[in-house]
C-alpha positions as CSV (number, residue, x, y, z in Angstrom):
1,M,-14.7,23.1,-11.5
2,F,-12.7,25.6,-9.5
3,N,-12.9,28.3,-12.1
4,R,-16.7,27.9,-12.2
5,H,-17.0,28.1,-8.4
6,A,-18.2,24.5,-8.4
7,F,-15.3,23.3,-6.3
8,H,-16.3,22.0,-2.9
9,G,-13.2,20.0,-2.0
10,C,-12.7,16.3,-2.1
11,Y,-16.1,14.6,-2.1
12,F,-14.6,11.6,-0.2
13,Q,-13.3,13.9,2.6
14,L,-16.6,15.7,2.7
15,A,-18.6,12.5,2.9
16,Y,-16.3,11.2,5.6
17,S,-16.6,14.2,7.8
18,E,-20.3,14.6,7.4
19,F,-21.6,11.0,7.5
20,N,-18.9,8.8,9.1
21,Q,-20.7,8.9,12.5
22,I,-24.0,8.1,10.9
23,D,-22.9,5.2,8.7
24,P,-19.7,3.4,9.3
25,N,-19.7,2.1,5.8
26,I,-19.1,5.7,4.6
27,G,-15.8,5.7,6.5
28,Q,-14.8,2.4,5.1
29,I,-15.5,3.5,1.5
30,C,-13.7,6.8,2.0
31,S,-10.7,5.1,3.6
32,G,-10.7,2.5,0.8
33,Y,-10.6,5.2,-1.8
34,K,-7.7,7.0,-0.2
35,Q,-5.8,3.7,0.2
36,K,-6.4,2.8,-3.5
37,R,-5.1,6.2,-4.6
38,L,-2.0,5.7,-2.5
39,T,-1.5,2.1,-3.7
40,M,-1.9,3.2,-7.3
41,L,0.6,6.0,-7.0
42,D,3.1,3.7,-5.2
43,E,2.8,1.2,-8.0
44,L,3.3,3.8,-10.6
45,L,6.4,5.1,-8.9
46,Q,7.7,1.6,-8.5
47,N,7.1,0.9,-12.2
48,E,9.1,4.1,-13.1
49,G,12.0,3.0,-10.9
50,I,11.6,5.9,-8.4
51,K,13.6,5.4,-5.3
52,D,11.6,5.0,-2.0
53,P,8.2,4.8,-3.9
54,T,6.1,4.1,-0.8
55,Y,7.4,7.0,1.2
56,K,7.2,9.3,-1.8
57,A,3.7,8.3,-2.6
58,K,2.6,9.0,1.0
59,Q,4.4,12.4,0.9
60,A,2.8,13.3,-2.5
61,E,-0.7,12.3,-1.3
62,L,-0.3,14.5,1.8
63,I,0.5,17.4,-0.4
64,F,-2.4,16.7,-2.7
65,N,-4.9,16.3,0.2
66,G,-3.6,19.4,1.9
67,L,-4.1,21.4,-1.3
68,L,-7.7,20.1,-1.7
69,A,-8.5,21.0,1.9
70,T,-6.9,24.4,1.7
71,L,-8.6,25.3,-1.6
72,Q,-11.9,24.4,-0.2
73,I,-11.5,27.1,2.5
74,T,-9.4,29.7,0.7
75,E,-10.2,29.3,-3.0
76,D,-6.7,30.7,-3.6
77,Q,-5.8,29.4,-7.1
78,S,-2.2,30.6,-6.7
79,L,-1.7,27.6,-4.4
80,I,-2.1,25.1,-7.3
81,P,1.2,25.6,-9.0
82,I,3.0,25.8,-5.6
83,A,1.5,22.4,-4.6
84,K,2.3,21.0,-8.1
85,D,5.9,22.0,-7.6
86,M,6.0,20.5,-4.1
87,Y,4.3,17.3,-5.4
88,L,6.8,16.8,-8.2
89,T,9.7,17.6,-6.0
90,A,8.6,15.0,-3.4
91,I,8.4,12.4,-6.1
92,L,11.5,13.2,-8.1
93,K,14.0,14.1,-5.5
94,S,16.8,11.6,-4.8
């Protein structure tokens, strides 16, 4: 999507910022989506025996969400491998 200039950021973040004040259900759906992603990552890390999985899942999600927000504004594709490295480091470090 990014290479075709069809990238507009995270649709859940966009919906939240545009419609949360209009329809509170939008905020609940978006928050629920983010929480499910976090829970899924936490469970995956736990299943792989990663130390401090909850903390690392939160850290990794912050990196991912920061990348999405930054790409939406800058369209700087060189940030993708940097964020990938940061994401994996956050998960795999002791």
